[in-house]
C-alpha positions in Angstrom: 72.4 42.9 23.5 74.1 42.6 19.6 73.5 39.0 18.9 74.7 36.9 16.0 72.8 34.1 14.3 74.5 31.3 12.4 72.1 29.2 10.5 73.2 26.6 7.6 69.5 24.6 6.7 68.7 21.7 5.1 69.9 22.4 1.7 73.4 22.9 3.5 74.4 25.3 0.6 75.6 28.4 2.3 75.9 29.1 6.3 74.1 32.7 6.9 74.9 35.1 9.4 72.9 37.8 11.0 72.7 40.3 13.3 70.8 42.1 15.5 70.4 44.7 18.5 67.8 42.9 20.4 66.0 44.3 23.9 62.9 43.9 25.8 60.5 46.9 26.6 57.5 46.0 28.7 56.7 43.0 26.9 57.6 43.2 23.7 61.1 42.0 22.2 62.5 44.6 19.8 64.7 43.2 17.3 66.8 45.9 14.8 68.8 44.3 11.9 72.4 44.9 11.6 72.7 43.3 8.4 73.4 39.9 7.3 76.0 37.8 4.9 76.5 34.3 3.6 79.9 32.1 2.9 79.6 28.9 1.1 81.2 25.7 3.0 84.4 24.7 1.4 84.3 22.5 -1.5 85.4 19.3 0.1 84.0 19.5 3.4 80.6 20.4 1.6 81.0 17.3 -0.5 82.1 15.0 2.2 79.1 17.0 3.7 77.1 15.4 0.9 78.5 12.0 1.2 77.4 11.2 4.7 73.8 12.4 4.9 71.0 9.9 4.8 70.2 7.5 2.8 74.3 7.2 3.1 75.9 5.3 5.7 79.1 6.9 7.5 81.6 6.0 10.1 82.4 7.4 13.6 85.5 9.1 12.0 83.8 11.0 9.4 80.9 12.5 12.3 84.1 13.6 14.0 86.0 15.1 11.0 82.5 17.2 10.0 81.7 18.0 13.6 85.0 19.9 13.6 85.6 20.7 9.9 81.6 22.3 10.1 82.3 24.3 13.4 85.9 26.1 12.0 83.5 27.1 9.0 81.1 28.5 11.4 83.4 30.1 13.2 85.0 31.7 10.0 81.8 32.8 9.1 81.4 34.3 13.1 84.3 36.5 12.9 83.4 38.0 9.6 80.1 38.5 11.0 81.6 40.1 14.3 83.9 42.3 12.2 81.6 43.6 9.3 78.0 43.6 10.5 78.9 44.3 14.7 81.9 46.3 14.2 84.1 44.4 15.9 82.0 43.5 19.0 79.4 40.9 19.7 77.5 40.0 22.8 76.6 36.6 22.0 76.4 34.2 19.4 73.8 31.5 18.5 75.1 28.5 16.1 72.1 26.4 14.8 74.8 23.8 13.0 74.3 21.5 10.5 71.4 18.7 10.9 72.8 15.4 10.0 69.9 13.6 11.1 66.6 13.8 12.9 65.7 10.6 14.1 61.7 10.0 13.5 60.2 6.7 14.2 56.3 6.4 13.7 55.8 10.0 14.4 57.5 10.5 16.8 61.0 11.8 17.4 63.7 10.7 19.4 66.6 12.6 19.0 68.2 15.1 16.4 72.0 16.0 15.6 73.7 19.1 14.3 77.1 19.0 13.9 79.4 21.8 14.0 81.6 22.1 17.5 80.9 25.6 19.1 83.9 25.5 20.8 85.8 26.9 17.5 83.6 29.6 17.5 84.0 30.8 21.2 87.9 29.9 20.3 87.9 32.4 17.1 85.5 35.2 18.6 86.1 35.3 22.2 82.4 35.5 22.5 79.8 33.2 24.4 77.8 30.9 21.9 74.5 29.1 22.5 74.0 25.8 20.5 72.3 22.8 20.4 68.9 24.6 20.5 66.7 21.6 19.7 67.7 18.7 21.9 65.7 20.1 24.6 62.7 20.0 23.2 62.9 16.5 21.8 63.6 15.6 25.2 60.3 17.1 26.6 58.6 14.9 24.2 58.3 17.6 21.3 59.3 17.2 18.1 62.3 19.9 17.9 60.9 21.5 14.7 60.1 24.0 13.9 61.9 26.0 16.5 61.2 29.3 14.6 58.0 29.1 15.7 58.4 31.2 18.5 59.4 33.9 16.4 56.5 33.4 13.9 54.1 33.5 16.5 55.2 36.4 18.6 55.7 38.6 15.2 52.5 37.5 13.6 50.1 37.6 16.4 47.6 40.0 16.2 47.6 40.5 12.6 43.9 40.1 11.0 42.6 36.5 10.3 44.8 33.6 10.5 48.6 34.2 9.0 50.5 32.0 8.4 54.5 31.7 8.3 56.0 29.5 5.4 59.8 28.6 5.5 61.3 27.1 2.1 64.3 25.2 2.9 64.8 22.3 1.8 62.0 21.0 4.0 58.7 23.2 4.2 57.7 24.4 6.9 54.7 26.1 7.9 53.5 28.3 11.8 49.7 29.2 11.9 48.6 32.0 14.1 44.6 32.1 14.6 43.1 34.8 16.5 41.3 32.5 19.0 42.8 29.0 18.5 46.5 27.6 20.2 49.1 28.2 17.4 50.4 25.1 15.8 53.4 24.5 13.4 54.8 21.7 11.4 56.8 20.5 8.4 55.0 20.4 4.9 57.0 18.1 3.6 59.6 18.7 0.8 60.7 22.1 -0.7 63.5 22.4 -2.1 65.2 18.7 -0.9 63.8 17.0 -4.3 64.6 19.3 -6.6 67.7 20.3 -5.3 69.0 16.4 -5.6 67.8 15.9 -9.3 69.5 18.5 -10.4 72.7 17.5 -8.6 72.2 14.2 -10.0 71.6 15.2 -13.3 74.3 17.7 -13.6 76.9 15.4 -12.0 77.5 17.9 -9.0 78.0 21.0 -11.3 74.5 22.6 -10.3 73.1 22.5 -7.0 69.6 23.6 -6.9 67.2 24.8 -10.3 68.3 28.6 -10.8 65.3 30.8 -11.7 63.0 28.1 -11.6 64.7 27.1 -15.2 64.3 23.4 -15.5 60.4 23.4 -13.8 59.2 26.5 -16.4 60.6 24.1 -18.9 58.9 20.9 -17.7 55.5 19.4 -17.7 54.2 17.8 -14.6 54.2 14.2 -14.7 50.7 13.4 -13.9 51.1 9.8 -12.4 54.9 10.2 -10.9 52.9 13.3 -8.8 49.9 11.1 -7.8 52.3 8.9 -6.3 54.8 11.1 -4.8 51.1 12.7 -3.3 50.2 9.4 -1.6 53.2 9.6 1.1 51.2 9.0 4.5 53.5 11.7 6.0 51.1 14.3 4.6 48.1 12.7 6.1 49.4 12.6 9.7 48.2 15.4 12.1 50.3 17.9 13.8 52.5 18.5 15.4 54.9 16.5 12.9 58.8 16.8 11.3 60.8 15.4 8.2 63.8 15.8 7.0 66.0 14.3 3.9 65.7 11.0 5.8 62.8 10.7 4.0 62.9 12.7 1.1 65.8 12.3 -1.1 66.6 10.6 -4.4 66.1 7.3 -3.7 63.1 7.9 -2.2 61.9 9.8 -5.3 63.9 7.0 -7.6 61.0 4.4 -5.6 58.8 6.0 -6.5 59.5 6.2 -10.3 59.8 2.6 -10.6 57.7 1.1 -13.6 57.5 4.3 -15.6 58.8 5.5 -18.1 61.7 7.6 -18.6 60.9 10.6 -17.7 62.5 13.6 -19.1 65.0 15.7 -17.1 62.8 19.5 -16.9 60.0 17.0 -16.4 61.1 15.4 -13.2 62.1 18.7 -11.8 58.7 19.7 -12.5 57.1 17.6 -10.9 59.0 17.6 -7.8 58.3 21.3 -8.1 54.5 21.2 -8.1 54.6 18.9 -5.2 55.7 21.6 -3.1 53.5 23.9 -4.0 50.7 21.4 -3.7 51.5 20.1 0.0 52.2 23.1 1.1 48.8 24.7 -0.1 47.1 21.9 1.2 48.8 22.7 4.9 48.2 25.9 4.7 44.0 25.6 3.1 43.8 23.0 5.7 44.3 25.4 8.4 42.5 28.1 7.2 45.6 30.6 6.4 44.2 33.8 5.3 47.6 35.0 4.2 51.0 33.2 3.9 54.3 35.2 4.5 56.8 33.7 3.0 61.1 33.2 3.5 64.0 30.9 2.7 66.0 30.0 -0.2 62.8 28.8 -1.8 61.2 32.2 -2.3 63.7 32.9 -5.3 62.4 30.6 -7.4 59.7 32.6 -9.5 58.0 29.1 -10.8 57.7 27.6 -7.1 56.0 31.0 -6.2 53.8 31.0 -8.9 52.6 27.2 -8.7 52.3 28.0 -4.9 50.4 31.1 -5.7 47.9 29.2 -7.8 47.6 26.3 -5.6 46.8 28.7 -2.6 43.4 30.1 -4.7 43.9 33.3 -4.1 45.1 33.3 -0.2 47.6 36.2 -0.3 51.1 35.0 -0.8 54.2 37.6 0.3 57.2 37.7 1.6 59.1 38.6 4.9 61.0 41.4 3.6 57.0 43.3 3.2 57.2 43.0 7.0 60.5 44.3 7.4 62.3 40.9 8.5 64.8 40.0 5.2 63.9 36.9 4.0 67.4 35.7 3.2 68.2 35.9 6.8 64.9 35.3 8.4 66.0 31.9 10.2 69.2 33.3 11.6 67.6 36.4 13.1 65.3 33.6 14.7 68.0 31.6 16.3 69.3 34.8 17.2 66.1 35.7 18.9 66.1 32.2 20.8 69.9 32.4 22.1 68.6 35.8 23.9 66.2 34.4 25.2 68.4 31.2 26.2 70.7 33.4 28.3 68.2 35.4 29.4 67.0 32.6 31.3 63.5 32.5 29.3 61.6 29.7 27.4 61.8 29.8 23.2 59.3 27.1 22.4 55.7 27.0 22.1 54.8 23.8 23.2 51.5 23.6 20.9 53.2 24.2 17.8 56.5 21.3 18.8 54.1 19.3 20.6 56.6 19.2 24.1 55.0 18.5 27.2 55.8 22.5 28.1 57.9 25.3 26.8 61.6 24.8 27.8 64.5 27.0 27.9 66.6 26.1 25.2 70.3 25.4 24.2 73.9 24.6 25.6 76.6 27.8 26.4 80.0 27.4 25.5 81.7 30.0 27.7 83.6 32.9 25.8 86.8 35.0 26.6 84.5 37.0 29.0 81.6 36.6 31.6 78.5 35.4 30.2 75.9 38.1 28.5 72.6 38.9 30.4 70.0 41.9 29.7 70.0 44.4 32.6 66.2 44.8 33.7 63.1 42.6 34.6 63.2 39.4 32.4 59.9 39.0 32.1 58.6 36.0 28.5 57.8 38.8 25.6 54.1 38.4 24.2 54.8 40.1 20.8 58.0 40.9 18.4 58.7 44.5 16.8 60.7 44.8 14.1 62.6 47.9 14.5 
């Protein structure tokens, strides 16, 4: 089955599309990457999204406008992917949408909201769409995140030691796959969220991230602020757990800086970058990780990766590219897998990773112009993922 995964993460810097041929052979799910493309949100839509995200307040009118605008933007990228990556035909499109709120109270997730009306994608492409993939896990008592954990577990199970999959988006998350115990997965804390917020504020929106880690590389870690940030109670909570920009935002950082002398721009970016490295490494080492396999936009920041390597104290750090899965599109490929499982009636969660009472078939299906796609052959849950 030819499937396109669409993804925009918590940094909302672009919409990624990744196409793959997916099939089940014996007990293996075989993924053949067909390529990826990426496109930014229209400037006006991105600005409206930024103005509406927590801790800002919004209105139902703005939510409706965003749901439509994001759906149309995803539809445009989907059309490009169908033509450029799939030769004019895809069997299924899987849309993560844009997370705008993740409702966490005292460690429990009560709801999660991803905008981007899938009807626009189905109408533009004529292809069935799987969307709203997180809500079913939340309804089953889970965190609704990290949903990519099932892909990590299928892919990394059987590697020596205790491999750890790491995603460095706006928020960082890991999946730990020990040989003789249940896997676990959780958000470790901010990845790029705080650094992006600082850069955007300092440059009045002219820059949206610390390109090549230039600012962090010039700066020095402010030790008092660093200690205050590390005291965040979230880090001490047991897994499974999840978080988002509802917690880690510019106002949160401003509160932590209260009473401190003025901190230089570069030092501020260096400090929040070091926070990401420390909190990720602490999580990996606490769970006995023996290698870290990273993906996400943060791996393009050489300063963050250097800091992380130092904090890991000899635990090897590599990218998913080295194992055959393009790091820039890993999450989009993961959601393609989740949608493939959905239309074949197969569960897409690992309860020990999300904290749900049971595994679940995820998402809602918006029909396209024809019948819903279903793979031929027996539909047995795969026990491994192979990149072809």
